[in-house]
DRENPA-3360 file (N, C-alpha, C; in nm, 2 decimals, always signed):
BEGIN
1 = MSLTPDSS = +13.31/+2.22/+3.70/+13.46/+2.29/+3.87/+13.59/+2.26/+3.79 ~ +13.62/+2.39/+3.72/+13.82/+2.34/+3.68/+13.88/+2.39/+3.79 ~ +14.01/+2.34/+3.82/+14.11/+2.33/+3.94/+14.24/+2.39/+3.88 ~ +14.30/+2.49/+3.92/+14.41/+2.56/+3.88/+14.52/+2.47/+3.97 ~ +14.62/+2.54/+3.95/+14.75/+2.43/+4.01/+14.73/+2.50/+4.15 ~ +14.69/+2.64/+4.17/+14.70/+2.72/+4.32/+14.55/+2.66/+4.40 ~ +14.49/+2.65/+4.35/+14.35/+2.60/+4.41/+14.30/+2.44/+4.46 ~ +14.43/+2.34/+4.35/+14.43/+2.23/+4.41/+14.33/+2.19/+4.58;
9 = PYLTPQTH = +14.32/+2.08/+4.57/+14.27/+2.08/+4.77/+14.36/+1.96/+4.80 ~ +14.47/+1.96/+4.73/+14.57/+1.81/+4.76/+14.72/+1.91/+4.83 ~ +14.69/+2.06/+4.75/+14.81/+2.13/+4.77/+14.73/+2.19/+4.92 ~ +14.82/+2.20/+4.99/+14.78/+2.27/+5.14/+14.92/+2.32/+5.16 ~ +14.90/+2.45/+5.24/+15.06/+2.46/+5.28/+15.11/+2.38/+5.44 ~ +15.26/+2.41/+5.45/+15.29/+2.33/+5.58/+15.29/+2.39/+5.68 ~ +15.21/+2.29/+5.79/+15.19/+2.37/+5.90/+15.28/+2.34/+6.01 ~ +15.32/+2.24/+5.95/+15.39/+2.20/+6.10/+15.59/+2.23/+6.05;
17 = APQPDETP = +15.59/+2.30/+6.12/+15.73/+2.36/+6.13/+15.83/+2.26/+6.25 ~ +15.97/+2.27/+6.20/+16.01/+2.17/+6.31/+16.09/+2.26/+6.41 ~ +16.06/+2.20/+6.49/+16.09/+2.21/+6.65/+16.26/+2.23/+6.64 ~ +16.30/+2.33/+6.75/+16.43/+2.34/+6.75/+16.48/+2.22/+6.87 ~ +16.43/+2.16/+6.92/+16.48/+2.05/+6.99/+16.45/+1.92/+6.97 ~ +16.41/+1.96/+6.84/+16.45/+1.79/+6.73/+16.55/+1.77/+6.67 ~ +16.63/+1.66/+6.68/+16.72/+1.62/+6.63/+16.74/+1.58/+6.48 ~ +16.78/+1.57/+6.38/+16.81/+1.52/+6.27/+16.90/+1.38/+6.28;
25 = ASPYRWYH = +16.81/+1.22/+6.21/+16.91/+1.14/+6.25/+17.03/+1.14/+6.17 ~ +17.15/+1.10/+6.23/+17.21/+1.07/+6.18/+17.27/+0.98/+6.09 ~ +17.35/+1.03/+5.99/+17.41/+0.93/+5.85/+17.44/+0.84/+5.86 ~ +17.56/+0.86/+6.01/+17.63/+0.74/+6.04/+17.58/+0.64/+6.11 ~ +17.64/+0.53/+6.02/+17.55/+0.41/+6.16/+17.71/+0.35/+6.15 ~ +17.72/+0.25/+6.28/+17.77/+0.19/+6.31/+17.95/+0.17/+6.27 ~ +17.87/+0.07/+6.14/+17.99/+0.03/+6.05/+18.05/+0.12/+5.97 ~ +18.03/+0.26/+5.96/+18.08/+0.37/+5.91/+18.17/+0.39/+6.01;
33 = KVGAVLFA = +18.19/+0.40/+6.17/+18.27/+0.43/+6.25/+18.37/+0.33/+6.26 ~ +18.35/+0.17/+6.30/+18.43/+0.08/+6.26/+18.52/+0.07/+6.18 ~ +18.49/+0.12/+6.07/+18.53/+0.12/+5.89/+18.65/+0.26/+5.94 ~ +18.59/+0.37/+5.99/+18.69/+0.48/+5.99/+18.78/+0.44/+6.11 ~ +18.78/+0.36/+6.18/+18.84/+0.31/+6.27/+18.99/+0.18/+6.23 ~ +18.93/+0.10/+6.19/+19.00/+0.00/+6.08/+19.11/+0.11/+6.00 ~ +19.03/+0.12/+5.92/+19.12/+0.25/+5.85/+19.23/+0.36/+5.86 ~ +19.20/+0.40/+5.98/+19.33/+0.48/+6.08/+19.41/+0.32/+6.10;
41 = IFCFELGV = +19.40/+0.23/+6.15/+19.47/+0.15/+6.21/+19.54/+0.06/+6.09 ~ +19.52/+0.05/+6.00/+19.57/+0.01/+5.87/+19.64/+0.09/+5.83 ~ +19.63/+0.24/+5.81/+19.73/+0.28/+5.76/+19.83/+0.34/+5.88 ~ +19.83/+0.31/+5.96/+19.92/+0.34/+6.09/+20.03/+0.22/+6.07 ~ +19.98/+0.12/+6.09/+20.07/-0.03/+6.07/+20.15/-0.03/+5.94 ~ +20.09/-0.01/+5.82/+20.16/+0.04/+5.68/+20.24/+0.11/+5.70 ~ +20.19/+0.21/+5.78/+20.30/+0.36/+5.78/+20.47/+0.30/+5.81 ~ +20.45/+0.24/+5.95/+20.53/+0.19/+6.00/+20.61/+0.09/+5.95;
49 = FLLVFPWL = +20.54/+0.00/+5.87/+20.65/-0.09/+5.81/+20.69/-0.09/+5.70 ~ +20.65/+0.05/+5.64/+20.74/+0.11/+5.53/+20.84/+0.20/+5.50 ~ +20.82/+0.24/+5.70/+20.90/+0.34/+5.77/+21.07/+0.28/+5.78 ~ +21.01/+0.19/+5.83/+21.13/+0.05/+5.91/+21.20/+0.01/+5.80 ~ +21.10/-0.09/+5.74/+21.20/-0.23/+5.65/+21.28/-0.21/+5.57 ~ +21.29/-0.07/+5.51/+21.38/-0.05/+5.38/+21.54/-0.09/+5.46 ~ +21.50/-0.03/+5.60/+21.63/-0.02/+5.64/+21.66/-0.12/+5.71 ~ +21.61/-0.28/+5.69/+21.63/-0.37/+5.77/+21.71/-0.49/+5.73;
57 = DFWETNFF = +21.81/-0.56/+5.72/+21.84/-0.68/+5.66/+21.77/-0.75/+5.56 ~ +21.65/-0.81/+5.61/+21.52/-0.85/+5.51/+21.53/-0.76/+5.41 ~ +21.53/-0.65/+5.39/+21.55/-0.58/+5.26/+21.64/-0.67/+5.13 ~ +21.74/-0.67/+5.21/+21.85/-0.70/+5.11/+21.85/-0.89/+5.04 ~ +21.74/-0.91/+5.10/+21.72/-1.08/+5.09/+21.60/-1.11/+5.03 ~ +21.50/-1.04/+5.00/+21.40/-1.06/+4.93/+21.39/-1.10/+4.76 ~ +21.27/-1.15/+4.75/+21.23/-1.13/+4.57/+21.31/-1.03/+4.51 ~ +21.27/-0.91/+4.49/+21.32/-0.81/+4.39/+21.41/-0.81/+4.42;
65 = ATWNRTLN = +21.50/-0.81/+4.49/+21.64/-0.77/+4.52/+21.73/-0.84/+4.48 ~ +21.71/-1.00/+4.43/+21.80/-1.08/+4.37/+21.71/-1.09/+4.25 ~ +21.65/-1.05/+4.20/+21.52/-1.11/+4.04/+21.63/-1.05/+3.94 ~ +21.72/-0.91/+3.92/+21.76/-0.87/+3.84/+21.89/-0.80/+3.88 ~ +22.00/-0.81/+3.84/+22.14/-0.69/+3.88/+22.10/-0.53/+3.86 ~ +22.02/-0.50/+3.71/+21.99/-0.36/+3.79/+21.88/-0.30/+3.86 ~ +21.80/-0.38/+3.86/+21.69/-0.38/+3.94/+21.76/-0.40/+4.10 ~ +21.82/-0.47/+4.14/+21.93/-0.49/+4.28/+21.98/-0.35/+4.28;
73 = QVWMNPYF = +22.08/-0.29/+4.17/+22.12/-0.15/+4.22/+22.01/-0.06/+4.24 ~ +21.92/-0.03/+4.20/+21.80/+0.05/+4.23/+21.74/+0.02/+4.39 ~ +21.71/-0.12/+4.36/+21.65/-0.17/+4.51/+21.75/-0.11/+4.63 ~ +21.86/-0.13/+4.64/+21.98/-0.13/+4.74/+22.04/+0.07/+4.75 ~ +21.97/+0.14/+4.65/+22.02/+0.27/+4.68/+21.95/+0.35/+4.77 ~ +22.01/+0.44/+4.85/+21.96/+0.50/+4.98/+21.82/+0.56/+4.93 ~ +21.86/+0.63/+4.82/+21.74/+0.73/+4.78/+21.63/+0.67/+4.77 ~ +21.62/+0.50/+4.68/+21.48/+0.46/+4.67/+21.46/+0.43/+4.83;
81 = RGSVSGVG = +21.56/+0.38/+4.94/+21.45/+0.35/+5.07/+21.45/+0.45/+5.10 ~ +21.46/+0.57/+5.11/+21.43/+0.68/+5.20/+21.32/+0.70/+5.11 ~ +21.30/+0.72/+4.99/+21.15/+0.74/+4.93/+21.05/+0.64/+4.96 ~ +21.08/+0.50/+4.98/+20.97/+0.43/+5.03/+20.95/+0.43/+5.17 ~ +21.02/+0.50/+5.28/+21.04/+0.56/+5.39/+20.95/+0.68/+5.39 ~ +20.94/+0.81/+5.29/+20.85/+0.86/+5.29/+20.72/+0.84/+5.28 ~ +20.71/+0.73/+5.22/+20.58/+0.69/+5.14/+20.48/+0.66/+5.30 ~ +20.58/+0.59/+5.39/+20.53/+0.51/+5.54/+20.54/+0.66/+5.61;
89 = LVNIFVSF = +20.59/+0.74/+5.58/+20.57/+0.90/+5.67/+20.43/+0.95/+5.63 ~ +20.40/+0.94/+5.53/+20.29/+0.98/+5.46/+20.17/+0.92/+5.51 ~ +20.17/+0.79/+5.47/+20.03/+0.67/+5.55/+20.03/+0.72/+5.69 ~ +20.14/+0.73/+5.79/+20.16/+0.75/+5.89/+20.02/+0.92/+5.93 ~ +20.07/+0.97/+5.84/+19.99/+1.13/+5.84/+19.85/+1.11/+5.83 ~ +19.82/+1.02/+5.71/+19.69/+1.02/+5.67/+19.60/+0.97/+5.80 ~ +19.70/+0.86/+5.88/+19.56/+0.76/+6.02/+19.60/+0.86/+6.10 ~ +19.65/+0.98/+6.12/+19.65/+1.05/+6.26/+19.55/+1.17/+6.19;
97 = IEIVRLRR = +19.53/+1.22/+6.06/+19.46/+1.25/+6.04/+19.26/+1.20/+6.06 ~ +19.28/+1.08/+5.99/+19.14/+0.98/+6.00/+19.13/+0.99/+6.17 ~ +19.24/+0.97/+6.24/+19.18/+0.96/+6.41/+19.15/+1.11/+6.44 ~ +19.20/+1.20/+6.40/+19.11/+1.37/+6.41/+18.96/+1.37/+6.33 ~ +18.96/+1.30/+6.24/+18.84/+1.32/+6.20/+18.74/+1.23/+6.25 ~ +18.76/+1.13/+6.35/+18.68/+1.06/+6.41/+18.56/+1.16/+6.50 ~ +18.61/+1.27/+6.52/+18.54/+1.35/+6.55/+18.41/+1.39/+6.49 ~ +18.39/+1.32/+6.39/+18.28/+1.40/+6.33/+18.16/+1.29/+6.38;
105 = FAGQ = +18.20/+1.17/+6.42/+18.14/+1.10/+6.51/+18.11/+1.10/+6.62 ~ +18.10/+1.18/+6.70/+18.09/+1.25/+6.82/+17.94/+1.29/+6.85 ~ +17.88/+1.25/+6.94/+17.76/+1.33/+6.97/+17.66/+1.23/+6.89 ~ +17.66/+1.11/+6.78/+17.61/+1.09/+6.71/+17.60/+0.97/+6.81;
% end
């Protein structure tokens, strides 16, 4: 008796169709959710720090400000301070986007 690929006894058609009330398993676990929250908190804190710190007095008395005269001129430049504050704003924006994206865990 020769078996063709279509007549194999092991190849039977699927008779079980998924029911509409069956919910698929969630691809996200608890550590995904905690990681997303911690990432949003970290981005927000880093953003606030980078936004505020360049305009404080501590900015002028750190290692990089006193290391080299040329570097000090760049370090004290208001445009450089503003660019560091801009990076802080980007971090705050990323944290808010991550908070909005936490909806992907809703209902799971």
